[in-house]
Every structure is written in C-alpha cells, then in structure tokens.
N, C-alpha and C positions, 0 to 999 in steps of 0.2 A: 481645595480637595480635588484629588485626581479623578480621572474618569473611572479607573478601576475601583476606587473607593466608593464612588457614587453607585456603580453597578452592584457592588457587593451589598451596599446598604439597601438598595432597591430589592435585591434578592431576599434579604432577611425580612423585609416588610411584606413582599408578595411572592413567597417561594413557589407556590403552585403555578402561578401565572408565568413566572420566569422559567420554570422547568418545562412547562408546556411550550413556551417560545423556543427554548433550546432544542427540544425534540423536533419541533417543526422545522427549525433551521437545519438540523441534522438530516432530515428527510430531503430538504432542498439541495443540500450539499451532496447527498447520495445521488440525486438526479444528475447533478453536474458531473460527478465522478464517473457516471456511466458514459457520458460524452468523452471525458478524458481517456478512459480505459479503451474505448473504441477508436477514437480519432488520433490520439497522440502517436501510436505506432505507425499509422498511415502517414501522418505528417512527417515523421522521421524518415520513412522509406522514400517519400517524395523528395525530401531534402538530400538524402544520400544519392539518389538517382541523378539529380541535377548536378551535384558535386562531382560525381564520377564522370558524367558526360563532359563537364568542363575540364576536368583533369586529363581525360583521355583525348581531349580536343576532337570530339566526334563532330563531323559535319552536321549542320542543322538539318539537312534533308534526310540524314541517316539516324539522327537522334530520335528517341521516342518522344512523341508529342507531349509537351508539358501539360500536366494535369491542371484542371480548372482550380481556381482559388479554393483552398481547403484548409481550414483551421478549426479552432474550438468553437467559433461563432458562425462561420460560413462554410458550406451552405446550410440552410435550415434543415432540421430533421425531417426525414422522409421514411415512409414504409419501405423496408428492404424488398418487399414482394411487388407491390403495385406502384411504388415510387411517388405516391401521393403525399403532399405536405401534411405534416402533423400539426394541427392547431394547438394553441396554447392550452385550451381546456383538456386536451388529451395528454398533456405533459405534467399534470398535477401529480406530485410524487405519491406513489402507492395507490392513491384513490382512483386515478384514471384507469390504471391497469385492472383494478377490481371492478369498476363500473363497466369497462369494455370486456370484461371476462377474459382478459388475456388475448384479445384478438384485435386486428386492425379494424377501425370503424368503416373503412371503405371496402376492402377485399376480404375481410374476415380471416386473413392469414394469422397464424399463431404468433404472438409476441413472446419472446423468451422470458421465462420466469426469473432469469438472472437480474433483469432490470429492477423489479420491485424488491428482490432479495438484497441487492446492493443498497437500495434506499433504506430498507428495514434494518440491514446490518449497521449502517451508519447511525441510525437512531438508537439501536441497542448499545452500540459502543459508547455513544454520547451519554446514555443513561447509566451505563456501567462506570464511566468516568465520574459522573455526578455522585454515584453511591460511594465511590472510592475516595474522591477528593473533596466532595461537597462544593459549595459555591466559592470558588477561589480562582486565582489566575492559573493554577495548575490544571483546573478543569478545562479551560480553553485550550491550553497547549497540549495536554494529554489527548484530548479529543482530536485535535488536528493531527497529532502523531498517529493515532489509531486509524483515522480516515485515509491518510496517505499510505499507511501500511497495507490497508485493504486494497487500494488502487494498485500499488506496486505488485502485490501478490497476484492479482488477476491479470495484470499486463504480462507479468513473467509467465504465468500459467498459459496464456494465449500465444505468446510470441517468443518465449525464452529470452527476454530482454528486460533489463531494469534501466529505464531511461535516466541519464544524468540530469535531465531537466527537472527531475523530482528528487533523486537521491542527494545530489550535491547541495542544493539549497536547504534540504532537510538536515544535512550534516552540519552546515554552518549555523543554522538556526539553533540546533541543539547546543552548540558551543556558546553561542551568544546568550541563550537563555540561562545557561549555567554560570555566566558572569555574575548573575544575581542568585546563584544556587537554587534555581527553581526545582531541580530534582537531585543534583549531587554537586559537590564542590568542583570548581573549575579544573583543578589539577586532575581529579578523577575523570572528568569528562575528556580532557585532552589526552590523557593516557588511554582512555577507552577508545577514542577514535583511532589513535595510532596502533594500539594493540589489536583492535578489531580488524583493521585493514591488513596489517603485516602478518598476523597469524594465518589468515586464509591465503594470503599471497605466498607465504612460505610453503604451506601445505600444497598449494597448486603446483609449485615448481618441484617439490619433492616427488609428487605423484607423476608429473610429466617426465621427469628425468628417469624414473623407475619404469614407467610403462610406455612412454612416448605419446600418451594421450592427455587431453585437457579434462580434468575432473570437474571443473566449475568455471564460471565466467567472472570477468573483472567486476561486473555489477554486483556479484555476491560479496566481494571484498568491501565495496563501498557501502552496501546495505548493512553489513556487520559493523562497519565503522560508524554508521549513523546510530545504531543501537548503543554503541559505546559512548558516543558523544552526548547522547541524551541521558543515559542512565549509569554511566561510569564503567570502568573496567571490571568492577565487581559483578556486573550483570552478564558479562560475556560467557563465563564457564557454564552457567545454568542455561543460557540461551542456546549455545551450540549443542549442549547435550539434549535439550528438548527438541531442537530442530532435527538433529540426527535421529532421535527416537521416532518422531512423527514421520520423517521421511522414510525411515526403514519400514515402519508399519504400513504406510501407504504403498511404498514400492513393492513389498512382498505381497500385499493384497492384490495389486494390479498384475503381478506376475502369476499368481495362483489363478486369477480370473482370465489370464492370457490376454489382458487388455494392452500390454506392452511386451516387447521382446527383451531378452536379457541384455542386448547391446544398445537399446534405445535410451537416449538421454532424457532425463526428467529435470525440470527446473527446481533449484534449491531455494530460490527467493521466497516462494509461498510458505515453506517450512520455517525459514528464518522469521518471517513476519508473524506467523502463528506463535512461534516460541517467544518472540518479543512481547506480544500481547499477553501471553500467559505469565511471563515474567513481570510485566507491568502490574497486573492485578493480584497475582498469587505468588510472586517470586519469594517474598519474605516468608510466607507460610511454608513454602516448599523447602526452603533452606533450613528453617527452624525444625521442621519435621525430620529432615535428614540428620541434622545434628543430634536430635533427641534419640532417634532409633539407632544411630551409630555409636552412641555413648560418648560423643565428643564434648557434650555439655552436660 
C-alpha cells in the first residue's frame, strides 16, 4: 500500500484531525513564504551584482564590498528597526503577531500586517483546496500551486520581477504531474505551456514594434506558461480575460486616486496569479454561466 493510500485512509478515519494539521501546516508554510518573498529578491540582486563585477573585471578595491552571507536561512530574522534577533516563540505563525499586538517585543516598532495576512492567506487557500478537491493528491498539489502563486504575486508587486527560481520548477512540475493526468491530459498540458508562453511573447513583440515600448516582462510569459502546464490550454482564454479585467479595474482605480501616473508601469504577474486562482476554483462555473447566458448551450 502506497504512502498516498495510507494518508487518504487516515484522512477518512480522522478527517477533523487531518484537516487541522493541514491548516496548521499551511500557516507554517505561509511563515516561510514571508521569508522567501522578502529575501529571494535580495539574494538575486546580490548574485547579479557579483556577476556584473566579475564580467566587467572591476578591480577588487573598486568593487562594492561583497555582502555578508545572505540566503533563506542565514542570517536569523531581526527586527527591521532595532535589529534585535527574533526568538522562535515570536515566529509562531499568526499567533505571535496577535500576542505581540503587531509590535516588536523589544522596541515596540510596528510589524507589517502583511506577514500574518500571508500566513492566513495560505491557510485559507489550503482550506479552499480541501473544499474543492477533498482529501486527495490533488489537494496537495493544488495547495502548493496556490501558495506559490501567492508568493510570485507579492514578489512581482514589490519588485516587478518573477523569479525563474520559482516559475521554471513550477512549470516542469505541472507537466510532470499531468503525466498522471492530475488535472488535465498531458497533451493539453504541453499545449497549454507552449501556447501560454508564445501568446504573450507574440503580444509583447507586436506591442514593441508598434510603440517602441515593452508592455510586459518575460516573467509574465513564463507564468502564463505555468498556468497552461498545470490546467491545460483550455484554461488560458478565461485566465487572460480575468487577469486583464482585474488589472484594468485596479489600474483605473489607482489612476483615479492619483496613486500612479499614466506612464507608470504596473506588474501584471499579480493579476495573472489572481486569475489563475479564480479559474482553479470557479473556472468551470464561469464558463458554464457564460455558455448558458449566451445561448451557446
């Protein structure tokens, strides 16, 4: 009997306990994603700086001093205001922020509410996947997809960058999962990855040739390919329509509030991620509703 079968059997015997464990695990993953969202862009910037200095053969005495070791594990988390180390009990997902009332235990500086919201968001997404898929292997993979979509959306929102370190493994994972038709047939997944990438790539070049400007980044192509690899080419039309609609609503709202200028670039990745999640949970209902009101069925 496989591990997955044993796990599903255990879930059937103790559903409440397993669901509670799953939600608790999602909160912990949300805490780790907070680290990824903050540190991964800095790690990439440090890497690019080092590579540029090496490529340009900058003399050691002229090069910027190499940063101290910095990755997802080192150094330990510190308060951004007083630089005091954050003990383990202050890193308990969601609970620590509530106990400390959103303030550093040492200097009482405010801790961003985004940290507990990311943790809570991961738990809500995990619960939504449970409602949608039940106790199954799809629950695990769909939850992973949702968590990584959340991290990519926030990284792109902060930095206008979608790291290959997340998008490319997620692309290949989607194709590998669909070898066993976890979500769609492999043929649909391969076509989805290819069509997802090439459609936005072509749109990018048409826009650039007509205007001389770049309308989106290559990371957006890869993220759209990820969505196609996981859920097939059939998911792409609805996803791009939803992403465009959400992006237009947000962009117009920001312009009306004068939060951005008409020439200011805004990231497209968060809207693709939001659209992908809407499509995951309600895509079938939306398509059925459209077909019914349009009289096509």
